[in-house]
All heavy atoms as an XYZ file, in Angstrom:
913
protein
N     134.707    127.517    114.282
C     133.369    127.000    114.014
C     133.441    126.149    112.752
O     134.049    126.546    111.764
C     132.397    128.165    113.837
C     130.980    127.704    113.603
S     129.831    129.078    113.361
C     129.691    129.641    115.028
N     132.856    124.999    112.803
C     132.907    124.116    111.631
C     131.857    124.529    110.602
O     130.813    125.080    110.931
C     132.676    122.667    112.062
O     131.360    122.523    112.543
N     132.179    124.256    109.371
C     131.283    124.592    108.256
C     130.181    123.548    108.161
O     130.445    122.350    108.226
C     132.102    124.634    106.964
C     131.306    125.046    105.770
C     132.195    125.085    104.540
C     131.376    125.422    103.316
N     132.191    125.421    102.112
N     128.928    124.003    108.008
C     127.810    123.077    107.868
C     127.832    122.457    106.484
O     128.129    123.120    105.507
C     126.476    123.794    108.076
C     126.238    124.194    109.498
C     124.844    124.742    109.661
C     124.573    125.095    111.102
N     123.236    125.587    111.302
N     127.524    121.177    106.425
C     127.480    120.486    105.147
C     126.089    120.623    104.542
O     125.102    120.630    105.240
C     127.785    119.002    105.334
C     129.219    118.719    105.683
C     129.459    117.251    105.637
C     130.567    117.021    104.651
N     130.773    115.662    104.310
N     126.047    120.733    103.223
C     124.786    120.734    102.503
C     124.673    119.369    101.835
O     125.272    119.121    100.787
C     124.738    121.856    101.469
C     123.379    121.981    100.841
O     122.614    121.017    100.777
N     123.063    123.166    100.357
N     123.940    118.462    102.468
C     123.876    117.082    101.983
C     123.241    116.985    100.607
O     123.580    116.086     99.842
C     123.110    116.193    102.973
O     121.820    116.752    103.191
C     123.857    116.075    104.279
N     122.343    117.898    100.263
C     121.746    117.853     98.927
C     122.771    118.199     97.862
O     122.770    117.623     96.777
C     120.535    118.776     98.847
C     119.323    118.285     99.626
C     118.207    119.320     99.563
C     118.830    116.961     99.110
N     123.675    119.122     98.161
C     124.739    119.434     97.208
C     125.683    118.245     97.067
O     126.135    117.935     95.965
C     125.514    120.672     97.638
C     124.744    121.967     97.424
C     125.514    123.179     97.894
O     126.490    123.073     98.621
N     125.051    124.350     97.492
N     125.980    117.581     98.184
C     126.823    116.386     98.129
C     126.152    115.296     97.317
O     126.800    114.625     96.505
C     127.115    115.867     99.539
C     127.974    116.831    100.361
O     128.597    117.724     99.762
O     128.010    116.661    101.589
N     124.859    115.106     97.526
C     124.107    114.104     96.777
C     124.096    114.444     95.292
O     124.308    113.579     94.449
C     122.671    114.005     97.307
C     121.736    113.047     96.572
C     122.254    111.622     96.638
C     120.337    113.128     97.142
N     123.879    115.708     94.972
C     123.864    116.146     93.583
C     125.218    115.886     92.918
O     125.284    115.379     91.800
C     123.500    117.625     93.497
C     123.275    118.084     92.085
O     122.805    117.329     91.244
N     123.622    119.324     91.818
N     126.315    116.201     93.598
C     127.650    115.971     93.048
C     127.896    114.476     92.826
O     128.440    114.075     91.796
C     128.700    116.554     93.986
N     127.478    113.664     93.787
C     127.637    112.219     93.657
C     126.847    111.688     92.467
O     127.357    110.884     91.674
C     127.184    111.526     94.945
C     127.145    110.033     94.840
C     128.314    109.287     94.871
C     125.937    109.365     94.693
C     128.284    107.909     94.761
C     125.893    107.991     94.583
C     127.070    107.256     94.621
N     125.593    112.125     92.327
C     124.763    111.648     91.221
C     125.325    112.080     89.872
O     125.287    111.317     88.901
C     123.327    112.131     91.391
C     122.578    111.522     92.577
C     121.209    112.167     92.720
C     122.458    110.021     92.441
N     125.858    113.290     89.787
C     126.481    113.741     88.542
C     127.692    112.883     88.204
O     127.906    112.511     87.058
C     126.898    115.209     88.650
C     125.754    116.171     88.521
C     126.240    117.596     88.617
C     125.085    118.572     88.534
N     125.539    119.965     88.667
N     128.469    112.550     89.221
C     129.646    111.712     89.002
C     129.234    110.324     88.527
O     129.818    109.779     87.596
C     130.444    111.601     90.306
C     131.665    110.712     90.201
C     132.345    110.521     91.549
O     131.812    110.904     92.578
N     133.512    109.915     91.536
N     128.194    109.771     89.141
C     127.717    108.449     88.746
C     127.117    108.475     87.350
O     127.305    107.547     86.564
C     126.679    107.937     89.754
C     127.251    107.653     91.120
C     128.359    106.620     91.085
O     128.201    105.577     90.479
N     129.488    106.927     91.696
N     126.393    109.528     87.019
C     125.766    109.638     85.708
C     126.810    109.701     84.603
O     126.582    109.217     83.494
C     124.860    110.867     85.656
N     127.949    110.281     84.897
C     129.000    110.401     83.886
C     129.579    109.040     83.514
O     130.117    108.866     82.422
C     130.111    111.314     84.392
N     129.445    108.058     84.401
C     130.008    106.736     84.131
C     129.002    105.783     83.508
O     129.361    104.679     83.140
C     130.536    106.104     85.431
O     129.450    105.908     86.333
C     131.609    106.973     86.063
N     127.748    106.201     83.410
C     126.700    105.329     82.891
C     126.500    105.516     81.400
O     126.848    106.541     80.831
C     125.375    105.599     83.611
C     125.381    105.342     85.114
C     124.055    105.742     85.715
C     125.656    103.882     85.403
N     125.886    104.519     80.788
C     125.538    104.586     79.379
C     124.267    105.404     79.236
O     123.393    105.385     80.092
C     125.303    103.164     78.829
C     124.963    103.189     77.359
C     126.510    102.286     79.099
N     124.118    106.124     78.150
C     122.922    106.916     77.911
C     121.716    105.989     77.829
O     121.712    105.046     77.038
C     123.057    107.706     76.597
O     124.243    108.481     76.664
C     121.853    108.601     76.385
N     120.662    106.243     78.641
C     119.488    105.365     78.624
C     118.657    105.568     77.362
O     118.746    106.598     76.697
C     118.696    105.810     79.857
C     119.119    107.220     80.073
C     120.543    107.311     79.606
N     117.836    104.564     77.051
C     116.925    104.675     75.927
C     115.897    105.762     76.230
O     115.584    106.021     77.377
C     116.172    103.358     75.716
C     117.038    102.221     75.260
C     116.213    100.959     75.047
O     115.078    101.071     74.541
O     116.694     99.894     75.397
N     115.347    106.353     75.200
C     114.304    107.343     75.413
C     113.048    106.657     75.902
O     112.840    105.472     75.654
C     113.990    108.116     74.118
O     113.530    107.185     73.148
C     115.207    108.857     73.616
N     112.224    107.409     76.581
C     110.994    106.849     77.140
C     110.108    106.255     76.050
O     109.556    105.196     76.201
C     110.230    107.933     77.915
C     108.951    107.436     78.519
C     108.978    106.636     79.638
C     107.731    107.763     77.955
C     107.799    106.168     80.190
C     106.557    107.309     78.495
C     106.595    106.501     79.628
N     109.993    106.950     74.929
C     109.109    106.481     73.866
C     109.585    105.165     73.264
O     108.786    104.386     72.773
C     108.979    107.534     72.765
O     110.249    107.806     72.208
N     110.875    104.887     73.334
C     111.399    103.633     72.792
C     111.059    102.452     73.692
O     111.028    101.315     73.242
C     112.908    103.727     72.605
N     110.797    102.714     74.968
C     110.525    101.626     75.895
C     109.044    101.318     76.045
O     108.682    100.310     76.633
C     111.100    101.943     77.286
O     110.500    103.136     77.766
C     112.609    102.109     77.221
N     108.189    102.181     75.557
C     106.748    101.972     75.671
C     106.301    100.987     74.600
O     106.572    101.159     73.427
C     105.971    103.306     75.516
C     104.474    103.056     75.529
C     106.352    104.259     76.609
N     105.629     99.929     75.046
C     105.124     98.945     74.101
C     103.758     99.388     73.589
O     102.933     99.865     74.347
C     105.007     97.585     74.779
C     106.340     97.000     75.185
C     106.177     95.647     75.840
O     105.086     95.046     75.710
O     107.129     95.207     76.484
N     103.526     99.189     72.321
C     102.241     99.563     71.741
C     101.414     98.306     71.542
O     101.330     97.757     70.442
C     102.442    100.288     70.397
O     103.238     99.457     69.554
C     103.138    101.613     70.597
N     100.810     97.835     72.611
C      99.942     96.665     72.554
C      98.558     97.044     73.019
O      98.357     98.061     73.669
C     100.476     95.527     73.459
O     100.419     95.970     74.807
C     101.891     95.127     73.096
N      97.602     96.217     72.693
C      96.231     96.494     73.104
C      95.969     96.048     74.532
O      94.915     96.326     75.080
C      95.256     95.796     72.152
O      95.486     94.405     72.184
N      96.924     95.362     75.155
C      96.754     94.848     76.503
C      97.467     95.718     77.536
O      98.114     95.230     78.442
C      97.271     93.414     76.577
C      96.504     92.450     75.701
C      97.064     91.046     75.775
O      97.862     90.766     76.676
O      96.683     90.228     74.935
N      97.320     97.011     77.414
C      97.928     97.936     78.354
C      96.964     98.129     79.523
O      95.787     98.388     79.326
C      98.230     99.293     77.669
C      98.790    100.279     78.678
C      99.192     99.098     76.515
N      97.471     98.010     80.736
C      96.613     98.140     81.914
C      96.229     99.601     82.125
O      96.845    100.514     81.590
C      97.341     97.606     83.150
O      98.372     98.485     83.518
N      95.210     99.820     82.944
C      94.762    101.189     83.217
C      95.832    101.968     83.978
O      95.986    103.168     83.783
C      93.457    101.184     83.989
O      93.640    100.556     85.238
N      96.596    101.283     84.845
C      97.681    101.963     85.567
C      98.761    102.409     84.588
O      99.293    103.517     84.705
C      98.282    101.028     86.614
N      99.068    101.551     83.614
C     100.055    101.927     82.604
C      99.549    103.103     81.779
O     100.306    104.012     81.453
C     100.369    100.745     81.676
C     101.168     99.661     82.381
O     101.817     99.960     83.397
O     101.132     98.507     81.908
N      98.267    103.078     81.438
C      97.683    104.167     80.667
C      97.769    105.470     81.438
O      98.134    106.511     80.889
C      96.209    103.859     80.330
O      96.154    102.631     79.623
C      95.595    104.960     79.506
N      97.474    105.427     82.744
C      97.546    106.622     83.580
C      98.981    107.148     83.636
O      99.211    108.353     83.522
C      97.043    106.308     84.986
C      96.998    107.512     85.890
C      96.417    107.163     87.233
C      96.381    108.384     88.118
N      95.860    108.091     89.443
N      99.961    106.254     83.783
C     101.360    106.668     83.819
C     101.786    107.309     82.511
O     102.505    108.305     82.506
C     102.270    105.486     84.139
C     102.142    105.023     85.577
O     101.736    105.787     86.445
N     102.460    103.775     85.820
N     101.339    106.751     81.400
C     101.672    107.304     80.089
C     101.040    108.679     79.933
O     101.677    109.620     79.452
C     101.231    106.358     78.957
C     102.083    105.090     78.991
C     101.334    107.027     77.597
C     101.563    103.962     78.108
N      99.785    108.829     80.384
C      99.108    110.122     80.295
C      99.809    111.178     81.135
O      99.981    112.318     80.706
C      97.643    109.993     80.711
C      96.750    109.196     79.763
C      95.365    109.023     80.372
C      96.663    109.868     78.413
N     100.210    110.799     82.348
C     100.941    111.740     83.213
C     102.252    112.136     82.547
O     102.611    113.313     82.507
C     101.193    111.119     84.607
C     102.205    111.949     85.400
C      99.903    110.982     85.364
N     102.969    111.159     82.014
C     104.244    111.454     81.347
C     104.022    112.382     80.159
O     104.755    113.351     79.982
C     104.912    110.150     80.880
C     106.216    110.352     80.143
C     107.311    110.914     81.028
O     107.401    110.561     82.188
N     108.123    111.782     80.489
N     103.000    112.095     79.365
C     102.714    112.937     78.206
C     102.326    114.352     78.632
O     102.707    115.324     77.985
C     101.614    112.326     77.340
C     102.094    111.101     76.592
O     103.301    110.900     76.419
N     101.166    110.267     76.166
N     101.554    114.464     79.709
C     101.147    115.776     80.209
C     102.369    116.590     80.600
O     102.491    117.761     80.230
C     100.205    115.628     81.416
O      99.050    114.905     81.000
C      99.789    116.973     81.965
N     103.293    115.988     81.351
C     104.488    116.710     81.761
C     105.401    116.997     80.577
O     106.046    118.042     80.532
C     105.237    115.972     82.875
C     104.645    116.262     84.216
C     103.864    115.325     84.858
C     104.851    117.485     84.832
C     103.301    115.612     86.088
C     104.297    117.778     86.057
C     103.507    116.839     86.694
N     105.448    116.105     79.607
C     106.234    116.381     78.398
C     105.646    117.579     77.663
O     106.380    118.432     77.167
C     106.273    115.163     77.470
C     107.200    114.084     77.986
O     108.042    114.330     78.831
N     107.028    112.884     77.482
N     104.317    117.635     77.567
C     103.662    118.750     76.888
C     103.909    120.069     77.614
O     104.207    121.089     77.000
C     102.152    118.510     76.769
C     101.817    117.373     75.813
O     102.703    116.992     75.012
O     100.683    116.871     75.880
N     103.774    120.048     78.935
C     103.983    121.261     79.722
C     105.425    121.727     79.592
O     105.702    122.902     79.388
C     103.622    121.026     81.209
C     102.121    120.782     81.365
C     104.059    122.221     82.063
C     101.736    120.311     82.742
N     106.363    120.791     79.690
C     107.778    121.146     79.582
C     108.146    121.640     78.201
O     108.963    122.549     78.040
N     107.531    121.069     77.162
C     107.839    121.463     75.792
C     107.356    122.878     75.491
O     107.915    123.559     74.638
C     107.206    120.476     74.811
N     106.326    123.322     76.186
C     105.777    124.661     75.959
C     106.583    125.730     76.684
O     106.238    126.899     76.656
C     104.320    124.714     76.404
C     103.421    123.859     75.537
C     102.004    123.872     76.046
C     101.161    122.930     75.206
N      99.876    122.666     75.790
N     107.645    125.323     77.343
C     108.492    126.254     78.075
C     107.686    127.037     79.100
O     107.839    128.251     79.243
C     109.207    127.194     77.101
C     110.616    127.514     77.573
O     111.081    126.858     78.518
O     111.233    128.419     77.000
N     106.806    126.335     79.790
C     105.955    126.917     80.824
C     106.830    127.349     82.008
O     107.542    126.527     82.577
C     104.930    125.872     81.270
C     103.953    126.379     82.298
O     104.059    127.553     82.701
O     103.079    125.605     82.692
N     106.806    128.616     82.384
C     107.636    129.071     83.501
C     107.264    128.410     84.825
O     108.085    128.328     85.728
C     107.411    130.581     83.556
C     106.266    130.873     82.672
C     106.034    129.696     81.784
N     106.045    127.936     84.946
C     105.600    127.302     86.189
C     105.766    125.783     86.158
O     105.318    125.096     87.066
C     104.133    127.646     86.447
N     106.436    125.262     85.134
C     106.582    123.813     84.986
C     107.220    123.171     86.210
O     106.716    122.184     86.733
C     107.410    123.474     83.740
C     107.803    122.027     83.665
C     106.859    121.064     83.356
C     109.104    121.625     83.920
C     107.203    119.730     83.298
C     109.453    120.296     83.861
C     108.509    119.343     83.544
N     108.333    123.719     86.656
C     109.030    123.110     87.788
C     108.170    123.147     89.053
O     108.122    122.174     89.800
C     110.365    123.806     88.009
C     111.390    123.399     86.975
C     112.719    124.099     87.155
N     113.656    123.654     86.162
C     113.691    124.073     84.902
N     112.812    124.960     84.483
N     114.583    123.607     84.054
N     107.471    124.251     89.265
C     106.598    124.334     90.439
C     105.519    123.258     90.371
O     105.228    122.589     91.356
C     105.967    125.720     90.529
C     105.089    125.866     91.741
C     104.497    127.234     91.881
C     103.632    127.199     93.113
N     103.060    128.387     93.515
N     104.923    123.082     89.190
C     103.897    122.049     89.016
C     104.483    120.661     89.232
O     103.844    119.796     89.833
C     103.284    122.144     87.619
C     102.458    123.387     87.405
C     101.977    123.473     85.964
C     101.291    124.787     85.677
N     100.907    124.920     84.273
N     105.691    120.440     88.740
C     106.348    119.146     88.900
C     106.620    118.849     90.368
O     106.326    117.757     90.857
C     107.654    119.111     88.104
C     108.480    117.833     88.225
C     107.691    116.635     87.704
C     109.787    117.980     87.472
N     107.146    119.831     91.104
C     107.421    119.628     92.528
C     106.134    119.365     93.299
O     106.091    118.489     94.175
C     108.152    120.836     93.125
C     109.454    121.185     92.421
C     109.884    122.498     92.334
C     110.244    120.212     91.825
C     111.069    122.835     91.694
C     111.424    120.538     91.176
C     111.828    121.844     91.109
O     112.994    122.169     90.467
N     105.078    120.106     92.984
C     103.785    119.886     93.645
C     103.243    118.490     93.325
O     102.671    117.825     94.185
C     102.780    120.955     93.225
C     103.030    122.300     93.845
C     102.939    122.279     95.370
O     102.087    121.564     95.919
O     103.745    122.979     96.001
N     103.407    118.058     92.068
C     102.960    116.731     91.664
C     103.705    115.652     92.448
O     103.097    114.689     92.924
C     103.174    116.530     90.159
C     102.850    115.144     89.694
C     101.531    114.740     89.530
C     103.857    114.234     89.428
C     101.228    113.456     89.109
C     103.558    112.950     89.002
C     102.239    112.561     88.842
N     105.002    115.816     92.599
C     105.808    114.841     93.349
C     105.325    114.773     94.791
O     105.080    113.686     95.329
C     107.306    115.210     93.285
C     107.844    114.995     91.872
C     108.112    114.412     94.307
C     109.219    115.577     91.635
N     105.174    115.922     95.421
C     104.752    115.959     96.819
C     103.363    115.356     96.982
O     103.135    114.504     97.848
C     104.800    117.406     97.358
C     106.258    117.892     97.426
C     104.123    117.511     98.722
C     106.408    119.374     97.659
N     102.423    115.749     96.129
C     101.047    115.241     96.217
C     100.999    113.736     95.982
O     100.284    113.011     96.683
C     100.154    115.967     95.204
C      98.695    115.604     95.327
C      98.108    116.002     96.671
O      98.341    117.096     97.148
N      97.360    115.119     97.286
N     101.762    113.255     95.025
C     101.778    111.822     94.720
C     102.282    111.016     95.914
O     101.742    109.955     96.226
C     102.670    111.536     93.512
O     102.165    112.166     92.371
N     103.310    111.509     96.582
C     103.854    110.802     97.730
C     102.940    110.897     98.940
O     102.853    109.956     99.733
C     105.250    111.322     98.053
C     106.293    111.019     96.976
C     107.581    111.751     97.262
C     106.527    109.534     96.841
N     102.226    112.009     99.081
C     101.260    112.135    100.180
C     100.120    111.137    100.016
O      99.554    110.675    101.006
C     100.695    113.551    100.227
C     101.661    114.584    100.748
C     101.102    115.992    100.673
O     100.056    116.207    100.019
O     101.716    116.893    101.270
N      99.764    110.818     98.773
C      98.649    109.917     98.500
C      98.983    108.442     98.718
O      98.087    107.603     98.698
C      98.152    110.108     97.060
C      97.505    111.473     96.853
O      97.140    112.129     97.853
O      97.362    111.878     95.682
N     100.252    108.124     98.934
C     100.646    106.736     99.150
C     100.170    106.262    100.519
O     100.219    107.011    101.493
C     102.175    106.584     99.059
C     102.738    106.918     97.700
C     102.259    105.946     96.644
O     102.280    104.741     96.830
N     101.772    106.491     95.543
N      99.731    105.016    100.587
C      99.251    104.476    101.861
C     100.389    104.263    102.844
O     100.278    104.584    104.010
C      98.528    103.153    101.622
C      97.219    103.317    100.893
C      96.544    101.992    100.671
C      95.267    102.197     99.862
N      94.621    100.938     99.529
N     101.470    103.686    102.380
C     102.617    103.407    103.245
C     103.769    104.327    102.874
O     104.298    104.266    101.776
C     103.067    101.949    103.092
C     101.986    100.986    103.527
O     101.271    101.260    104.479
N     101.858     99.883    102.835
N     104.157    105.172    103.802
C     105.237    106.118    103.564
C     106.579    105.460    103.872
O     106.752    104.836    104.922
C     105.048    107.352    104.442
O     106.089    108.253    104.242
N     107.514    105.610    102.959
C     108.861    105.079    103.134
C     109.824    106.217    103.433
O     109.545    107.377    103.095
C     109.312    104.369    101.847
C     108.451    103.198    101.382
C     108.932    102.718    100.013
C     108.507    102.064    102.386
N     110.974    105.919    104.033
C     111.966    106.976    104.258
C     112.389    107.663    102.954
O     112.633    108.870    102.927
C     113.141    106.227    104.888
C     112.535    105.009    105.499
C     111.377    104.652    104.619
N     112.432    106.895    101.871
C     112.794    107.467    100.570
C     111.765    108.495    100.115
O     112.113    109.493     99.479
C     112.915    106.369     99.506
C     114.060    105.409     99.744
C     113.694    104.226    100.630
O     112.621    104.236    101.274
O     114.485    103.279    100.676
N     110.494    108.264    100.442
C     109.437    109.209    100.101
C     109.662    110.540    100.825
O     109.522    111.615    100.235
C     108.058    108.654    100.472
C     107.704    107.392     99.710
O     108.322    107.148     98.648
O     106.824    106.653    100.176
N     110.013    110.448    102.094
C     110.247    111.660    102.881
C     111.443    112.428    102.332
O     111.430    113.659    102.254
C     110.450    111.295    104.345
C     109.173    110.783    104.980
C     109.373    110.370    106.411
C     108.034    109.962    106.970
N     108.004    108.699    107.608
N     112.475    111.705    101.919
C     113.645    112.365    101.349
C     113.286    113.055    100.037
O     113.739    114.176     99.770
C     114.769    111.358    101.120
C     116.026    111.981    100.602
S     117.322    110.749    100.509
C     118.631    111.732     99.817
N     112.453    112.412     99.224
C     112.050    113.006     97.956
C     111.174    114.247     98.180
O     111.321    115.254     97.488
C     111.322    111.981     97.089
C     110.993    112.390     95.668
C     112.224    112.886     94.928
C     110.374    111.210     94.917
N     110.293    114.187     99.172
C     109.477    115.356     99.524
C     110.391    116.498     99.974
O     110.235    117.640     99.530
C     108.443    115.012    100.621
C     107.336    114.129    100.039
C     107.848    116.284    101.236
C     106.377    113.571    101.066
N     111.348    116.189    100.839
C     112.285    117.218    101.300
C     113.082    117.806    100.137
O     113.316    119.018    100.090
C     113.233    116.651    102.352
C     112.551    116.414    103.683
O     111.471    116.920    103.935
N     113.169    115.621    104.522
N     113.474    116.964     99.196
C     114.218    117.440     98.030
C     113.356    118.363     97.175
O     113.814    119.428     96.742
C     114.722    116.255     97.182
O     115.535    115.405     97.999
C     115.523    116.738     95.987
N     112.095    117.979     96.953
C     111.181    118.821     96.169
C     110.955    120.160     96.875
O     110.945    121.212     96.229
C     109.859    118.099     95.936
N     110.799    120.134     98.178
C     110.623    121.372     98.934
C     111.879    122.241     98.859
O     111.800    123.468     98.728
C     110.276    121.069    100.393
C     108.884    120.480    100.630
C     108.772    119.933    102.050
C     107.803    121.508    100.345
N     113.045    121.611     98.932
C     114.318    122.334     98.816
C     114.405    123.040     97.465
O     114.747    124.219     97.389
C     115.470    121.340     98.986
C     116.831    121.901     98.661
C     117.535    122.645     99.601
C     117.416    121.673     97.423
C     118.793    123.163     99.309
C     118.664    122.189     97.126
C     119.357    122.923     98.073
O     120.590    123.424     97.773
N     114.073    122.318     96.404
C     114.139    122.897     95.065
C     113.083    123.979     94.862
O     113.304    124.957     94.161
C     113.980    121.801     94.014
C     115.112    120.771     93.972
C     114.724    119.611     93.058
C     116.410    121.410     93.538
N     111.954    123.791     95.474
C     110.825    124.705     95.302
C     111.038    126.032     96.030
O     110.611    127.079     95.541
C     109.572    124.012     95.829
C     108.276    124.646     95.471
C     107.108    123.785     95.943
O     107.184    123.143     96.981
N     106.052    123.771     95.172
N     111.701    126.013     97.175
C     111.751    127.206     98.026
C     113.100    127.905     98.069
O     113.235    128.916     98.780
C     111.298    126.849     99.447
C     109.855    126.495     99.503
N     108.863    127.440     99.542
C     109.221    125.295     99.477
C     107.679    126.842     99.565
N     107.870    125.543     99.520
N     114.072    127.428     97.363
C     115.354    128.120     97.275
C     116.013    128.363     98.621
O     116.164    127.440     99.425
N     116.375    129.599     98.897
C     117.135    129.921    100.110
C     116.319    129.753    101.390
O     116.889    129.660    102.474
C     117.678    131.349    100.032
O     116.602    132.261     99.945
N     115.006    129.694    101.286
C     114.147    129.533    102.464
C     113.743    128.065    102.657
O     112.740    127.762    103.286
C     112.892    130.410    102.313
C     112.155    130.567    103.625
O     112.817    130.621    104.681
O     110.908    130.630    103.588
N     114.554    127.154    102.155
C     114.195    125.736    102.175
C     114.066    125.162    103.582
O     113.210    124.323    103.835
C     115.174    124.920    101.344
C     116.593    124.905    101.844
C     117.576    125.789    101.552
C     117.176    123.940    102.717
N     118.739    125.455    102.188
C     118.528    124.314    102.908
C     116.699    122.802    103.353
C     119.396    123.585    103.717
C     117.567    122.066    104.156
C     118.896    122.464    104.326
N     114.891    125.616    104.521
C     114.822    125.072    105.885
C     113.464    125.354    106.514
O     112.843    124.466    107.097
C     115.927    125.657    106.754
C     117.306    125.151    106.415
C     118.334    125.787    107.321
C     119.717    125.378    106.906
N     120.747    126.020    107.741
N     113.007    126.589    106.395
C     111.706    126.948    106.964
C     110.573    126.229    106.250
O     109.599    125.820    106.879
C     111.486    128.463    106.897
C     112.362    129.195    107.882
O     112.703    128.688    108.935
N     112.753    130.409    107.516
N     110.683    126.077    104.937
C     109.638    125.398    104.165
C     109.510    123.941    104.589
O     108.395    123.438    104.785
C     109.936    125.489    102.672
N     110.634    123.258    104.754
C     110.611    121.850    105.172
C     110.078    121.727    106.591
O     109.228    120.877    106.884
C     112.013    121.217    105.037
C     112.377    121.074    103.551
C     112.081    119.868    105.747
C     113.802    120.643    103.283
N     110.556    122.597    107.467
C     110.100    122.585    108.862
C     108.581    122.809    108.933
O     107.856    122.081    109.613
C     110.839    123.682    109.640
C     110.707    123.582    111.126
C     111.578    124.616    111.851
N     112.988    124.406    111.559
C     113.792    125.329    111.015
N     113.335    126.533    110.731
N     115.054    125.064    110.767
N     108.089    123.795    108.202
C     106.659    124.116    108.199
C     105.832    122.986    107.605
O     104.764    122.649    108.114
C     106.429    125.417    107.407
C     105.050    125.993    107.563
C     104.778    126.458    108.979
O     105.681    126.893    109.689
N     103.548    126.350    109.413
N     106.328    122.396    106.520
C     105.604    121.294    105.872
C     105.372    120.146    106.854
O     104.256    119.639    106.991
C     106.384    120.789    104.652
C     105.755    119.565    104.031
C     104.713    119.683    103.116
C     106.187    118.289    104.367
C     104.121    118.576    102.561
C     105.598    117.172    103.815
C     104.576    117.316    102.911
O     103.985    116.196    102.368
N     106.429    119.717    107.552
C     106.303    118.565    108.440
C     105.532    118.907    109.708
O     104.906    118.019    110.303
C     107.679    117.978    108.763
C     108.273    117.334    107.526
C     109.328    117.778    106.811
C     107.774    116.166    106.851
N     109.538    116.954    105.737
C     108.615    115.957    105.721
C     106.738    115.279    107.065
C     108.430    114.898    104.843
C     106.550    114.221    106.186
C     107.381    114.045    105.093
N     105.537    120.159    110.135
C     104.718    120.553    111.289
C     103.229    120.477    110.949
O     102.412    120.192    111.811
C     105.039    121.985    111.718
C     106.295    122.083    112.512
C     106.525    123.497    112.982
N     107.795    123.601    113.688
C     108.487    124.702    113.827
N     108.050    125.820    113.300
N     109.625    124.690    114.462
N     102.878    120.772    109.705
C     101.471    120.799    109.277
C     100.942    119.441    108.869
O      99.744    119.306    108.590
C     101.281    121.783    108.126
C     101.511    123.210    108.568
O     101.370    123.538    109.737
N     101.886    124.061    107.639
N     101.802    118.430    108.801
C     101.349    117.096    108.407
C     100.665    116.406    109.587
O     101.116    116.513    110.714
C     102.545    116.227    107.966
C     103.214    116.673    106.704
C     102.396    116.447    105.477
N     102.109    115.036    105.348
C     101.096    114.557    104.682
N     100.263    115.353    104.078
N     100.893    113.264    104.594
N      99.566    115.700    109.308
C      98.868    114.995    110.405
C      99.640    113.811    110.922
O     100.474    113.267    110.345
C      97.572    114.518    109.751
C      97.712    114.717    108.300
C      98.917    115.572    108.063
């Protein structure tokens, strides 16, 4: 019997390998411009980022669950769904449900309209 592959583990290993070859990125705060002409969408993105930074800094045990739910909800709210969105939803569900990830993903997509 052949061994089943875990594509998320393969993806994780690949991303770690790629990250090791990259230069350290600038911090988020260094890239934010402080101008008076910031759009409302930019303001919303900054607020969301600050909210998650605050939650993560407080060592909230439910931080990851909130983050995964935020990712899933944000992608559900998009008008046009892309294959990448579905992969990200599946990844969030995988991380959220641990060993029961197959059933969680199956149930999620069965309940979608």
